[in-house]
PAMISE-539801 format. One line per field, with one value per residue (C-alpha): residue number from 1; chain; y, x, z. Coordinates in nm, 4 decimals. Example, Ala and Ser with C-alpha at 12.3 -4.5 7.8 and 13.67 -1.06 7.14 Angstrom:
residues 2
num	c(1, 2);
chaine	c(A, A);
c2	c(-0.4500, -0.1060);
c1	c(1.2300, 1.3670);
c3	c(0.7800, 0.7140);
END
This chain:
residues 161
num	c(1, 2, 3, 4, 5, 6, 7, 8, 9, 10, 11, 12, 13, 14, 15, 16, 17, 18, 19, 20, 21, 22, 23, 24, 25, 26, 27, 28, 29, 30, 31, 32, 33, 34, 35, 36, 37, 38, 39, 40, 41, 42, 43, 44, 45, 46, 47, 48, 49, 50, 51, 52, 53, 54, 55, 56, 57, 58, 59, 60, 61, 62, 63, 64, 65, 66, 67, 68, 69, 70, 71, 72, 73, 74, 75, 76, 77, 78, 79, 80, 81, 82, 83, 84, 85, 86, 87, 88, 89, 90, 91, 92, 93, 94, 95, 96, 97, 98, 99, 100, 101, 102, 103, 104, 105, 106, 107, 108, 109, 110, 111, 112, 113, 114, 115, 116, 117, 118, 119, 120, 121, 122, 123, 124, 125, 126, 127, 128, 129, 130, 131, 132, 133, 134, 135, 136, 137, 138, 139, 140, 141, 142, 143, 144, 145, 146, 147, 148, 149, 150, 151, 152, 153, 154, 155, 156, 157, 158, 159, 160, 161);
chaine	c(A, A, A, A, A, A, A, A, A, A, A, A, A, A, A, A, A, A, A, A, A, A, A, A, A, A, A, A, A, A, A, A, A, A, A, A, A, A, A, A, A, A, A, A, A, A, A, A, A, A, A, A, A, A, A, A, A, A, A, A, A, A, A, A, A, A, A, A, A, A, A, A, A, A, A, A, A, A, A, A, A, A, A, A, A, A, A, A, A, A, A, A, A, A, A, A, A, A, A, A, A, A, A, A, A, A, A, A, A, A, A, A, A, A, A, A, A, A, A, A, A, A, A, A, A, A, A, A, A, A, A, A, A, A, A, A, A, A, A, A, A, A, A, A, A, A, A, A, A, A, A, A, A, A, A, A, A, A, A, A, A);
c2	c(-0.0285, 0.3621, 0.5127, 0.6616, 0.6000, 0.2335, 0.1027, 0.3294, 0.2644, -0.1094, -0.0931, 0.1259, -0.1114, -0.0199, -0.1000, -0.3413, -0.1881, -0.2926, -0.2617, -0.0359, -0.1500, -0.2462, -0.0238, -0.2064, 0.0009, -0.0913, -0.4812, -0.5916, -0.9322, -0.7911, -0.8302, -0.5696, -0.2813, -0.0931, 0.1903, 0.5083, 0.7559, 0.8923, 0.6073, 0.6917, 0.8935, 0.8266, 1.0543, 0.9300, 0.7770, 0.7215, 0.4009, 0.1800, 0.2711, -0.0669, -0.2474, -0.6086, -0.6999, -1.0567, -1.1024, -1.2027, -0.9296, -0.6304, -0.6557, -0.3805, -0.3221, -0.2136, -0.5410, -0.7158, -1.0765, -1.3267, -1.6543, -1.9635, -2.2865, -2.4881, -2.7640, -3.1016, -3.2934, -3.6650, -3.7866, -4.1724, -4.3379, -4.5506, -4.9323, -4.9905, -5.2593, -5.5572, -5.5754, -5.6815, -5.4112, -5.6111, -5.3176, -5.5268, -5.7361, -5.4288, -5.2466, -5.5962, -5.6066, -5.2118, -5.2754, -5.6403, -5.6897, -5.4344, -5.0790, -4.9346, -5.2065, -5.1896, -4.8550, -4.8773, -5.1744, -4.9304, -4.6792, -4.9140, -5.0534, -4.6960, -4.6492, -4.9866, -4.9030, -4.5650, -4.7078, -4.9353, -4.6740, -4.4728, -4.7847, -4.7905, -5.1786, -5.1554, -4.9274, -5.1423, -5.4392, -5.2942, -5.1208, -5.4389, -5.6838, -5.4174, -5.4196, -5.7763, -5.8122, -5.5382, -5.7348, -6.0525, -5.8756, -5.7399, -6.0931, -6.2364, -5.9530, -5.9566, -6.3662, -6.3831, -6.0940, -6.2622, -6.6170, -6.4620, -6.2954, -6.6060, -6.8022, -6.4811, -6.5420, -6.9097, -6.8723, -6.5854, -6.8245, -7.1612, -6.9586, -6.8121, -7.1624);
c1	c(-0.0325, 0.1225, -0.0287, 0.2212, -0.0030, -0.0838, 0.1869, 0.0324, -0.3018, -0.1888, -0.0187, -0.3170, -0.5459, -0.8814, -0.9635, -1.2637, -1.5784, -1.8394, -2.2022, -2.4235, -2.6272, -2.9709, -3.2665, -3.5539, -3.8048, -3.6831, -3.7335, -3.4861, -3.6296, -3.9191, -3.8430, -4.0577, -3.9304, -3.7385, -3.4740, -3.6415, -3.5649, -3.6537, -3.6666, -3.4076, -3.5954, -3.5981, -3.7158, -3.9175, -3.6805, -3.3935, -3.2211, -3.1885, -2.8924, -2.7439, -2.6907, -2.5717, -2.3099, -2.3431, -2.0443, -1.6795, -1.4668, -1.3999, -1.6696, -1.9049, -2.2193, -2.1316, -1.9117, -2.2575, -2.3825, -2.1514, -2.1907, -2.1697, -2.1084, -2.3930, -2.5086, -2.5282, -2.8423, -2.9018, -3.2795, -3.2944, -3.5993, -3.7960, -3.8141, -4.1677, -4.3452, -4.5363, -4.8014, -5.1285, -5.3950, -5.7211, -5.8580, -6.1067, -6.2196, -6.3190, -6.4745, -6.6837, -6.8011, -6.8722, -7.0996, -7.2250, -7.2306, -7.2484, -7.1841, -7.0455, -6.7745, -6.6990, -6.6283, -6.3942, -6.2245, -6.1734, -6.0274, -5.7776, -5.6822, -5.6182, -5.3933, -5.2321, -5.1538, -5.0104, -4.7955, -4.6599, -4.5588, -4.3979, -4.2121, -4.3271, -4.3724, -4.4832, -4.8031, -4.8301, -4.8902, -5.0955, -5.3715, -5.3584, -5.4325, -5.7183, -5.8963, -5.8910, -6.0703, -6.3155, -6.3726, -6.4140, -6.6465, -6.8518, -6.8651, -6.9791, -7.2201, -7.3804, -7.3836, -7.5536, -7.8613, -7.8853, -7.9482, -8.1986, -8.3635, -8.4228, -8.5392, -8.7855, -8.9276, -8.9404, -9.1594, -9.3661, -9.4240, -9.4676, -9.7137, -9.9147, -9.9860);
c3	c(0.0160, -0.0686, 0.2030, 0.4740, 0.7697, 0.7040, 0.9379, 1.1980, 1.1355, 1.1965, 1.4894, 1.7064, 1.7910, 1.9246, 2.2771, 2.3170, 2.4007, 2.6099, 2.5122, 2.6416, 2.9459, 2.8842, 3.0545, 3.2012, 3.0370, 2.6921, 2.6210, 2.4295, 2.3831, 2.1721, 1.7823, 1.6946, 1.9193, 1.6462, 1.7758, 1.7870, 1.5301, 1.1875, 0.9153, 0.6345, 0.3780, -0.0043, -0.2884, -0.5571, -0.8378, -0.6122, -0.6051, -0.2770, -0.0494, -0.0385, -0.3943, -0.3668, -0.5932, -0.7087, -0.9107, -0.8404, -0.5999, -0.7982, -1.0597, -1.0767, -1.2288, -1.5506, -1.6395, -1.7346, -1.6098, -1.5256, -1.7666, -1.6634, -1.8276, -1.9483, -1.7419, -1.8853, -1.7620, -1.8561, -1.9119, -1.8660, -1.9485, -1.7403, -1.8285, -1.9090, -1.6931, -1.8163, -1.5268, -1.7547, -1.7292, -1.7880, -1.9768, -2.1988, -1.9050, -1.7314, -2.0431, -2.0889, -1.7051, -1.7244, -2.0258, -1.9484, -1.6044, -1.3400, -1.4399, -1.0546, -1.0543, -1.3893, -1.3757, -1.0760, -1.2623, -1.5407, -1.3653, -1.2057, -1.5551, -1.6969, -1.3854, -1.4463, -1.7966, -1.7008, -1.4200, -1.6729, -1.9031, -1.6236, -1.5091, -1.1570, -1.1107, -0.7549, -0.8507, -1.1713, -0.9855, -0.7087, -0.9555, -1.2045, -0.9112, -0.7852, -1.1778, -1.1693, -0.8326, -0.9377, -1.2605, -1.0899, -0.8560, -1.1433, -1.3524, -1.0431, -0.9379, -1.2775, -1.3299, -0.9876, -1.0752, -1.4191, -1.2692, -1.0122, -1.3096, -1.4556, -1.1424, -1.1381, -1.4878, -1.4651, -1.1377, -1.2688, -1.6040, -1.3857, -1.1523, -1.4734, -1.5975);
END
């Protein structure tokens, strides 16, 4: 450094100062207790008093933005799984057997297909099992109702004769 007083400033050390004592009237634990005094005044159109410098040391605002090297991003596609989705079976049970259970089976079948494409084997297996269970239940309920209907028709025809 070329300042002649540099060595003198370096040797003179300031004595440690004790913090001012707190008064009992002021609460120093209250975060909303701001120091008294006027707020800094800013006129319309002026810049804030502090502008942070986000660049390297010595970089000023006139040097422009600092460019970084682009980062390489590798995208790996998940391997699709191959769980059965029972889509045709669900559509058949929805149209021919039991509409509410068929709709639920169809929803799970579609979720199975989406999980298969995403490579989520656990979700695909769970949804496939639920679609199959709902489709079996819908088929069983539809067959039971069909058999009851046939028995009812036979009894009505037999009692009419």
